[in-house]
C-alpha positions as CSV (number, residue, x, y, z in Angstrom):
1,M,-52.4,-45.1,-124.0
2,D,-54.1,-47.5,-121.6
3,L,-53.2,-46.3,-118.1
4,T,-55.3,-48.8,-116.2
5,L,-53.8,-50.9,-113.4
6,S,-54.2,-54.1,-115.3
7,N,-52.3,-52.8,-118.3
8,L,-49.6,-51.1,-116.3
9,R,-48.9,-54.2,-114.3
10,K,-47.9,-56.0,-117.5
11,H,-45.0,-53.6,-117.8
12,F,-44.2,-52.8,-114.2
13,A,-44.2,-55.8,-112.0
14,S,-43.1,-53.8,-108.9
15,L,-46.0,-51.3,-109.1
16,V,-47.7,-50.8,-105.7
17,P,-51.3,-51.2,-106.7
18,D,-53.0,-49.0,-104.1
19,S,-50.8,-46.0,-105.1
20,L,-51.9,-45.8,-108.7
21,V,-53.5,-42.5,-109.6
22,T,-54.3,-41.2,-113.1
23,Q,-54.8,-37.5,-113.6
24,D,-54.3,-35.1,-116.5
25,D,-53.5,-37.9,-118.9
26,A,-50.7,-39.1,-116.6
27,A,-50.3,-42.0,-114.3
28,F,-48.5,-41.8,-110.9
29,W,-47.5,-44.7,-108.7
30,L,-44.9,-46.0,-106.3
31,Q,-42.6,-48.6,-107.7
32,G,-40.5,-50.9,-105.6
33,N,-40.8,-52.2,-102.1
34,A,-40.5,-51.0,-98.5
35,T,-36.8,-50.8,-98.5
36,A,-36.4,-49.0,-101.9
37,S,-39.2,-47.3,-103.7
38,R,-39.4,-44.5,-106.3
39,L,-42.2,-42.4,-107.7
40,A,-43.0,-43.4,-111.3
41,I,-44.8,-41.0,-113.6
42,L,-46.0,-42.1,-117.0
43,A,-47.2,-39.3,-119.3
44,R,-47.0,-37.9,-122.8
45,S,-43.5,-36.6,-123.4
46,D,-44.8,-33.0,-123.7
47,N,-46.9,-33.1,-120.5
48,P,-45.8,-30.2,-118.3
49,L,-46.4,-32.3,-115.2
50,L,-43.2,-34.1,-115.8
51,D,-41.2,-30.9,-115.3
52,R,-42.5,-30.5,-111.7
53,F,-40.6,-33.6,-110.5
54,R,-36.9,-34.3,-110.1
55,G,-35.8,-37.7,-111.5
56,E,-34.7,-39.7,-114.5
57,A,-36.8,-39.6,-117.6
58,A,-36.8,-42.0,-120.6
59,A,-38.9,-42.6,-123.6
60,F,-41.5,-45.3,-123.1
61,Q,-43.7,-45.9,-126.1
62,A,-46.2,-44.2,-128.4
63,G,-45.0,-40.7,-127.5
64,Y,-45.0,-41.4,-123.7
65,A,-42.2,-40.8,-121.2
66,L,-41.5,-42.6,-118.0
67,K,-39.9,-40.6,-115.2
68,L,-38.5,-42.3,-112.1
69,C,-38.1,-40.0,-109.1
70,P,-36.7,-40.3,-105.6
71,T,-39.1,-40.1,-102.7
72,D,-37.5,-37.0,-101.3
73,H,-38.8,-33.7,-99.9
74,A,-38.9,-31.9,-103.2
75,N,-40.9,-34.5,-105.0
76,A,-43.2,-34.9,-102.0
77,R,-44.0,-31.2,-102.3
78,A,-44.5,-31.6,-106.1
79,L,-46.8,-34.5,-105.5
80,R,-48.9,-32.5,-103.0
81,A,-49.1,-29.7,-105.5
82,T,-50.3,-32.1,-108.2
83,L,-52.6,-34.4,-106.3
84,D,-54.6,-31.9,-104.3
85,W,-56.0,-34.3,-101.7
86,L,-52.5,-35.0,-100.4
87,A,-52.0,-31.3,-99.6
88,P,-53.0,-30.7,-96.0
89,K,-55.8,-28.1,-95.5
90,P,-57.7,-26.7,-92.6
91,I,-60.5,-29.1,-91.7
92,G,-62.8,-27.0,-89.6
93,L,-65.2,-28.6,-87.0
94,A,-65.2,-32.1,-88.6
95,T,-64.5,-35.0,-86.3
96,S,-60.8,-35.6,-86.6
97,A,-57.9,-37.7,-85.4
98,G,-54.1,-37.2,-85.5
99,T,-51.9,-40.2,-85.8
100,G,-48.4,-39.3,-84.9
101,D,-45.6,-41.4,-86.4
102,R,-42.2,-41.2,-84.8
103,L,-40.6,-43.5,-87.3
104,G,-41.9,-42.3,-90.7
105,L,-43.3,-45.8,-91.6
106,A,-46.7,-45.9,-89.9
107,T,-48.9,-44.0,-92.3
108,P,-49.9,-47.0,-94.5
109,G,-51.3,-48.7,-91.5
110,H,-53.0,-45.6,-90.3
111,V,-54.7,-45.2,-93.8
112,R,-55.9,-48.8,-93.6
113,A,-57.6,-48.1,-90.3
114,F,-59.3,-44.9,-91.5
115,Q,-60.5,-46.7,-94.6
116,A,-61.8,-49.6,-92.5
117,V,-64.0,-47.4,-90.3
118,G,-65.4,-45.2,-93.2
119,G,-65.0,-41.6,-94.0
120,A,-66.5,-39.9,-90.9
121,V,-63.2,-39.0,-89.3
122,V,-60.7,-36.7,-91.0
123,P,-57.1,-37.8,-90.5
124,L,-54.0,-35.8,-89.7
125,F,-51.4,-38.3,-90.7
126,A,-48.6,-35.7,-90.4
127,Q,-48.5,-34.9,-86.7
128,Q,-45.5,-34.6,-84.4
129,S,-44.4,-32.3,-81.6
130,I,-41.2,-30.3,-81.7
131,R,-40.2,-32.3,-78.6
132,E,-40.6,-35.6,-80.4
133,M,-38.8,-34.3,-83.5
134,Q,-35.9,-33.3,-81.3
135,R,-35.8,-36.7,-79.6
136,T,-36.0,-38.6,-82.8
137,G,-33.7,-36.4,-84.9
138,R,-36.5,-35.6,-87.4
139,S,-37.5,-32.3,-89.0
140,P,-40.9,-30.8,-89.9
141,D,-40.1,-31.6,-93.6
142,D,-39.3,-35.3,-92.6
143,V,-42.7,-35.6,-90.9
144,M,-44.6,-34.1,-93.8
145,T,-42.7,-36.0,-96.5
146,D,-43.1,-39.4,-94.8
147,A,-46.8,-38.8,-94.3
148,T,-47.2,-37.8,-97.9
149,W,-45.5,-40.9,-99.3
150,G,-47.3,-43.2,-96.9
151,A,-50.7,-41.8,-97.7
152,F,-49.9,-42.0,-101.5
153,Q,-48.7,-45.6,-101.1
154,A,-51.8,-46.7,-99.3
155,G,-54.2,-45.1,-101.7
156,W,-55.7,-42.3,-99.5
157,R,-57.9,-40.1,-101.7
158,T,-59.7,-37.6,-99.5
159,A,-58.9,-34.6,-97.3
160,V,-56.1,-34.5,-94.7
161,G,-54.8,-32.0,-92.2
162,A,-51.3,-31.8,-90.7
163,D,-50.6,-31.0,-87.1
164,A,-47.5,-29.0,-86.0
165,D,-47.9,-30.2,-82.4
166,H,-47.0,-28.6,-79.1
167,L,-45.3,-25.5,-80.4
168,K,-43.7,-23.3,-77.8
169,T,-41.8,-20.6,-79.7
170,P,-42.2,-18.4,-82.8
171,A,-39.2,-20.3,-84.3
172,D,-41.2,-23.5,-83.9
173,I,-44.0,-22.0,-86.0
174,D,-41.5,-20.8,-88.7
175,A,-40.1,-24.3,-89.2
176,C,-43.5,-25.8,-89.6
177,V,-45.0,-23.1,-91.8
178,A,-42.1,-23.8,-94.2
179,A,-42.9,-27.5,-94.3
180,G,-46.6,-26.9,-95.1
181,F,-48.5,-27.7,-91.9
182,T,-52.0,-26.4,-91.5
183,F,-53.0,-27.2,-87.9
184,Y,-50.9,-25.5,-85.3
185,T,-51.1,-26.6,-81.7
186,I,-49.8,-23.9,-79.3
187,D,-48.5,-25.2,-76.0
188,P,-48.2,-22.5,-73.4
189,G,-47.9,-25.0,-70.6
190,A,-44.6,-23.5,-69.3
191,H,-46.6,-20.3,-68.6
192,V,-49.4,-22.0,-66.6
193,D,-49.1,-21.4,-62.9
194,S,-50.5,-24.6,-61.4
195,A,-49.6,-23.5,-57.9
196,A,-52.5,-21.1,-58.1
197,D,-54.9,-23.9,-57.1
198,G,-53.5,-24.0,-53.6
199,A,-52.3,-20.5,-53.1
200,A,-53.6,-18.3,-50.3
201,P,-55.9,-15.3,-51.3
202,A,-53.2,-12.8,-50.4
203,L,-50.6,-14.5,-52.6
204,I,-53.2,-14.7,-55.4
205,R,-53.6,-10.9,-55.3
206,Q,-49.9,-10.4,-55.4
207,K,-49.6,-12.7,-58.5
208,V,-52.5,-10.9,-60.2
209,A,-50.6,-7.6,-59.8
210,A,-47.5,-9.2,-61.4
211,L,-49.3,-10.5,-64.5
212,P,-48.0,-9.2,-67.9
213,W,-50.9,-6.7,-68.2
214,Q,-49.3,-4.9,-71.2
215,D,-49.2,-8.2,-73.1
216,L,-52.7,-8.9,-72.1
217,E,-53.8,-5.4,-73.2
218,S,-55.7,-5.0,-70.0
219,T,-55.3,-4.2,-66.3
220,A,-55.9,-6.0,-63.0
221,A,-59.0,-3.8,-62.5
222,D,-60.4,-5.1,-65.7
223,L,-60.8,-8.6,-64.3
224,M,-63.9,-7.3,-62.5
225,R,-65.6,-7.5,-65.9
226,Y,-66.0,-11.2,-65.2
227,V,-66.8,-11.2,-61.5
228,G,-70.5,-11.9,-60.8
229,R,-71.2,-13.2,-64.2
230,R,-73.5,-16.3,-64.4
231,I,-72.9,-18.3,-67.5
232,Q,-76.0,-20.2,-68.4
233,L,-75.2,-23.4,-70.3
234,E,-77.5,-26.2,-71.6
235,S,-77.6,-28.2,-68.4
236,C,-76.2,-26.0,-65.7
237,A,-74.9,-22.5,-64.9
238,V,-71.4,-21.6,-64.0
239,Q,-71.0,-18.7,-61.5
240,L,-67.9,-16.6,-61.7
241,D,-67.1,-15.3,-58.2
242,E,-64.1,-13.1,-57.5
243,A,-62.0,-15.8,-56.0
244,A,-62.5,-18.0,-59.1
245,V,-61.7,-15.2,-61.5
246,L,-58.6,-14.1,-59.8
247,R,-57.3,-17.7,-59.5
248,A,-58.1,-18.3,-63.2
249,A,-56.1,-15.2,-64.1
250,V,-53.1,-16.2,-62.1
251,K,-53.2,-19.8,-63.4
252,Y,-53.7,-19.0,-67.0
253,G,-53.0,-15.3,-67.6
254,K,-49.4,-15.6,-68.7
255,A,-50.3,-18.6,-70.9
256,I,-53.0,-16.6,-72.6
257,A,-50.5,-13.8,-73.4
258,Q,-48.2,-16.4,-74.9
259,V,-51.0,-17.8,-77.0
260,A,-51.8,-14.4,-78.3
261,L,-48.2,-13.7,-79.2
262,M,-47.9,-17.0,-81.0
263,Y,-51.2,-16.6,-82.8
264,R,-50.3,-13.2,-84.1
265,H,-46.9,-14.4,-85.3
266,L,-48.7,-17.2,-87.2
267,A,-51.4,-15.0,-88.6
268,A,-48.7,-12.7,-90.0
269,K,-47.6,-15.6,-92.3
270,N,-50.7,-15.1,-94.3
271,I,-51.3,-18.8,-94.9
272,P,-54.4,-20.9,-94.5
273,F,-54.3,-22.4,-90.9
274,E,-56.2,-23.3,-87.9
275,L,-55.2,-23.1,-84.3
276,E,-55.4,-25.4,-81.3
277,V,-54.7,-24.2,-77.8
278,S,-53.3,-26.8,-75.4
279,V,-53.1,-26.5,-71.7
280,D,-53.4,-30.2,-71.0
281,E,-49.8,-30.9,-69.9
282,T,-50.3,-29.2,-66.5
283,E,-50.5,-30.5,-63.0
284,T,-54.1,-29.7,-62.2
285,P,-57.4,-29.9,-64.1
286,T,-59.0,-27.0,-65.8
287,T,-62.2,-26.0,-64.0
288,H,-65.3,-24.9,-65.9
289,A,-64.8,-21.4,-64.6
290,E,-61.2,-21.4,-65.9
291,H,-62.3,-22.8,-69.3
292,I,-64.7,-19.8,-69.5
293,Y,-62.0,-17.4,-68.5
294,I,-59.6,-18.8,-71.1
295,A,-62.2,-18.7,-73.9
296,S,-63.3,-15.2,-73.0
297,E,-59.8,-13.8,-72.8
298,L,-58.7,-15.4,-76.1
299,K,-61.8,-13.9,-77.8
300,R,-61.1,-10.5,-76.3
301,L,-57.5,-10.6,-77.6
302,G,-58.7,-11.5,-81.1
303,V,-57.4,-15.0,-81.2
304,H,-59.3,-17.4,-83.4
305,W,-59.0,-21.1,-82.6
306,I,-60.6,-24.3,-83.8
307,S,-59.8,-26.6,-80.9
308,L,-59.0,-26.4,-77.2
309,A,-57.3,-29.1,-75.0
310,P,-58.0,-28.3,-71.4
311,R,-56.6,-30.5,-68.6
312,Y,-59.4,-32.9,-67.9
313,V,-60.2,-34.7,-64.6
314,G,-58.6,-38.0,-64.1
315,R,-55.2,-39.2,-65.3
316,F,-54.2,-39.3,-69.0
317,E,-51.0,-41.3,-68.9
318,K,-49.1,-42.2,-72.0
319,G,-50.1,-45.3,-74.0
320,V,-52.6,-46.7,-71.5
321,D,-56.3,-46.3,-70.8
322,Y,-57.9,-43.5,-68.8
323,I,-57.2,-43.8,-65.1
324,G,-60.2,-42.6,-63.1
325,D,-63.9,-42.7,-62.7
326,V,-65.3,-42.8,-66.2
327,A,-68.8,-41.6,-65.2
328,A,-67.3,-38.7,-63.3
329,F,-65.1,-37.9,-66.3
330,E,-68.2,-37.8,-68.6
331,K,-70.1,-35.6,-66.2
332,D,-67.3,-33.1,-66.0
333,F,-66.4,-33.3,-69.7
334,A,-70.1,-32.7,-70.7
335,V,-69.9,-29.2,-69.2
336,H,-66.6,-28.5,-71.0
337,A,-68.4,-29.5,-74.2
338,E,-71.3,-27.1,-73.4
339,I,-68.8,-24.3,-72.9
340,A,-67.2,-25.0,-76.2
341,R,-70.5,-24.8,-77.9
342,A,-71.5,-21.6,-76.1
343,F,-68.2,-19.8,-76.7
344,G,-67.3,-21.2,-80.1
345,P,-68.3,-23.6,-81.4
346,Y,-64.8,-25.2,-81.3
347,K,-63.6,-28.7,-80.8
348,L,-62.5,-30.2,-77.6
349,S,-59.2,-32.0,-78.1
350,I,-58.2,-35.2,-76.4
351,H,-54.4,-35.1,-75.9
352,S,-52.4,-38.1,-74.7
353,G,-55.4,-39.7,-76.4
354,S,-53.8,-43.0,-77.3
355,D,-55.5,-46.1,-75.9
356,K,-58.1,-44.2,-73.9
357,F,-60.8,-46.6,-75.0
358,S,-63.0,-46.3,-72.0
359,I,-63.8,-42.6,-72.5
360,Y,-63.9,-42.4,-76.3
361,P,-67.7,-42.9,-76.5
362,A,-68.3,-40.3,-73.9
363,T,-66.1,-37.7,-75.7
364,M,-68.0,-38.3,-79.0
365,R,-71.4,-38.2,-77.4
366,Q,-70.9,-35.1,-75.3
367,T,-69.2,-33.0,-78.1
368,R,-71.7,-34.3,-80.7
369,G,-68.7,-35.1,-82.9
370,V,-67.0,-31.7,-82.6
371,V,-63.9,-33.4,-81.2
372,H,-60.3,-34.1,-82.1
373,L,-58.3,-37.1,-80.9
374,K,-54.5,-36.9,-80.7
375,T,-52.4,-40.0,-80.6
376,A,-48.6,-40.5,-81.0
377,G,-46.6,-43.0,-79.1
378,T,-49.0,-45.9,-79.6
379,S,-47.8,-46.3,-83.2
380,Y,-44.3,-46.7,-81.9
381,L,-45.5,-49.4,-79.5
382,E,-47.1,-51.3,-82.4
383,A,-43.7,-51.1,-84.1
384,L,-42.2,-52.7,-81.1
385,R,-44.9,-55.4,-81.1
386,T,-43.9,-56.1,-84.7
387,I,-40.2,-56.4,-83.8
388,A,-41.1,-58.6,-80.8
389,T,-42.8,-61.0,-83.2
390,F,-39.9,-61.3,-85.7
391,D,-36.8,-60.6,-83.6
392,P,-37.5,-61.3,-79.9
393,A,-33.8,-60.9,-79.1
394,L,-33.7,-57.4,-80.4
395,F,-36.9,-56.6,-78.6
396,R,-35.5,-57.9,-75.3
397,A,-32.3,-55.8,-75.8
398,I,-34.5,-52.7,-76.4
399,Y,-36.6,-53.4,-73.4
400,A,-33.6,-53.9,-71.1
401,F,-32.2,-50.6,-72.4
402,A,-35.5,-48.9,-71.9
403,R,-35.7,-50.0,-68.3
404,A,-32.3,-48.5,-67.6
405,R,-33.3,-45.2,-69.2
406,Y,-36.8,-45.0,-67.6
407,A,-35.9,-43.0,-64.5
408,T,-34.4,-40.3,-66.7
409,D,-36.7,-40.3,-69.7
410,R,-40.0,-40.3,-67.7
411,A,-39.3,-36.8,-66.3
412,S,-41.3,-34.9,-69.0
413,Y,-44.2,-37.3,-69.1
414,H,-47.3,-38.1,-66.9
415,V,-46.7,-41.8,-66.2
416,S,-46.8,-44.1,-63.1
417,A,-45.1,-47.3,-64.3
418,E,-42.8,-48.9,-61.8
419,L,-39.8,-51.0,-62.8
420,A,-40.5,-53.5,-60.0
421,R,-43.9,-54.3,-61.5
422,A,-42.6,-54.9,-65.0
423,P,-41.2,-58.3,-66.0
424,E,-37.4,-58.7,-66.1
425,P,-36.1,-59.0,-69.7
426,A,-34.7,-62.5,-69.0
427,D,-38.1,-63.7,-67.9
428,V,-39.7,-62.8,-71.3
429,K,-39.9,-65.8,-73.5
430,D,-39.8,-65.4,-77.3
431,A,-43.4,-66.5,-77.7
432,D,-44.5,-64.0,-75.0
433,A,-42.6,-61.0,-76.2
434,P,-45.4,-59.4,-78.2
435,A,-47.7,-59.7,-75.2
436,L,-45.3,-57.6,-73.1
437,L,-46.8,-54.6,-74.9
438,D,-50.0,-55.2,-73.1
439,Q,-48.5,-55.1,-69.6
440,F,-49.2,-51.7,-68.1
441,D,-45.8,-50.9,-66.6
442,A,-43.7,-52.3,-69.5
443,R,-45.9,-50.4,-71.9
444,E,-45.2,-47.1,-70.3
445,I,-41.5,-47.8,-69.9
446,L,-41.2,-48.5,-73.6
447,H,-43.4,-45.6,-74.5
448,V,-41.4,-42.8,-72.9
449,T,-37.9,-44.1,-73.8
450,Y,-38.4,-43.9,-77.6
451,G,-36.0,-41.0,-78.0
452,S,-33.2,-42.8,-76.3
453,V,-33.8,-46.0,-78.1
454,L,-33.8,-44.3,-81.5
455,T,-30.9,-42.0,-81.1
456,T,-28.4,-43.5,-78.6
457,R,-25.0,-44.4,-80.1
458,N,-22.4,-46.9,-79.2
459,A,-18.8,-45.9,-78.3
460,D,-17.9,-46.3,-82.0
461,G,-20.5,-43.8,-83.0
462,R,-22.9,-46.2,-84.6
463,L,-26.6,-46.0,-83.6
464,R,-27.2,-48.7,-81.0
465,F,-30.7,-49.8,-82.1
466,Y,-32.0,-47.5,-84.8
467,D,-30.6,-49.3,-87.9
468,D,-31.7,-52.8,-86.8
469,F,-35.0,-51.4,-85.6
470,M,-35.8,-49.9,-89.0
471,T,-34.4,-52.8,-90.9
472,R,-36.8,-55.2,-89.2
473,L,-39.8,-53.0,-89.8
474,R,-39.0,-52.5,-93.4
475,A,-38.6,-56.2,-93.8
476,H,-42.2,-56.8,-92.5
477,P,-44.2,-53.8,-93.7
478,D,-47.5,-55.7,-94.0
479,A,-47.2,-57.1,-90.5
480,Y,-46.6,-53.6,-89.1
481,A,-49.4,-52.1,-91.1
482,A,-51.8,-54.9,-90.0
483,N,-50.9,-54.3,-86.3
484,L,-51.5,-50.6,-86.8
485,E,-54.8,-51.2,-88.6
486,A,-56.2,-53.4,-85.9
487,H,-55.1,-51.1,-83.1
488,F,-56.4,-47.9,-84.7
489,I,-59.7,-49.4,-85.7
490,K,-60.3,-49.7,-82.0
491,H,-59.3,-46.0,-81.6
492,L,-61.4,-44.7,-84.5
493,Q,-64.6,-46.8,-84.3
494,P,-66.3,-44.8,-81.5
495,F,-65.7,-41.6,-83.4
496,A,-66.9,-43.0,-86.7
497,N,-70.0,-44.4,-85.2
498,K,-71.4,-41.6,-83.2
499,G,-70.2,-42.5,-79.7
500,T,-70.8,-46.3,-79.9
501,L,-68.4,-49.2,-80.3
502,R,-69.6,-51.4,-83.1
503,G,-69.6,-54.9,-81.9
504,M,-68.2,-53.9,-78.5
505,K,-69.7,-52.9,-75.2
506,D,-70.3,-49.2,-75.0
507,E,-68.5,-48.1,-71.8
508,G,-69.7,-44.7,-71.0
């Protein structure tokens, strides 16, 4: 039977063209629209592939059967098992970017952006932190399933990873392993002692003695192994004096013990995986000596990692550009990149990476492409931009609610927006509503209140915004995808083009 697009469209008017795949004498595609779609499989009636999927089968013609299947978790797993490129895998040291999706609708737009910049950047479409899942009422299976169907719908055909982000407990790992994630970001931030930076020497020694030495499989005396070492890098040398070593141990020792515990728990699952270690959500930057201490201790404890996210100099606030001296950032970051090459190689990861356009070229240049970009909330903001275009009244109501929630919801985020600097909702005209997403303070206010917007209920128990929010997006999928495509091209171009911005000024 002719399984080409042109022939199938004669029979199936609602076939989504980009989704069509033929494999093993079977055709797979999505049928329907953004509000109601099903997986369609057309194959010979005796093709065993049909039995992998749950749905309704009917005879078609000439010995072929058509099976229509719901786009649920079970069929997403079956699709990943059948179309190998949809199954996340470890991606190694390739330049990569994660595109978190808090709504489950953004992947088609993300795909369009990756396709537009070429194949030099490996995507992790499935990426969400446990914190974000809790705030949005989603599960690891929801994240994986939505990314699978979105990538399939948009015609993605090459490798993907899947990031179980900011995991803090072994139970977090268990839930994400069951869903099929392959990239595990361990966040020991609660175990980092940022106060070590300002502590007096006597207090530092007290804290060294109180470290969990049994978990670290070491003793306080063993720290002397690092004292006096001079680490020669490509452009400079880092001297490890006693004060720096003891301070690094106090600041990061408990965190390293937690990473080792989490790594061993994950390794015992006997699955293909790669590990990222994240210490970015802390109060003070990671010095070069501290980076060396972290890498040395992780190696000593047998931890294997593919990516590390230190806390860099400057401010990485949510959903806005880097705040700080870009030249000073690049100078400091260059040494972190040299350390990663000397002690790895491993990637440097850019967390809170959304919209940090001014430093993307520098991160690509200094890592020579061995870098991972992590974005999340910026896709939610593009959803709000889409809603602002088509339903300004709903957008204003969300904005007013976000302002009321900001003081509470900002607590777990690094942001500096002030309500007084953001326009009042009543002053935002319909035509100007989308542009509010470009105002610094309004942007951060909207960014950090997503959980409240998506989950708050009225007195009658109905969700206050969620249903209308999703209805508007599903009514305008092409507009949302176009907004995402344009926005993510700006994110991805520097990484796809070796640290330069094609057609734009290279700020570095």
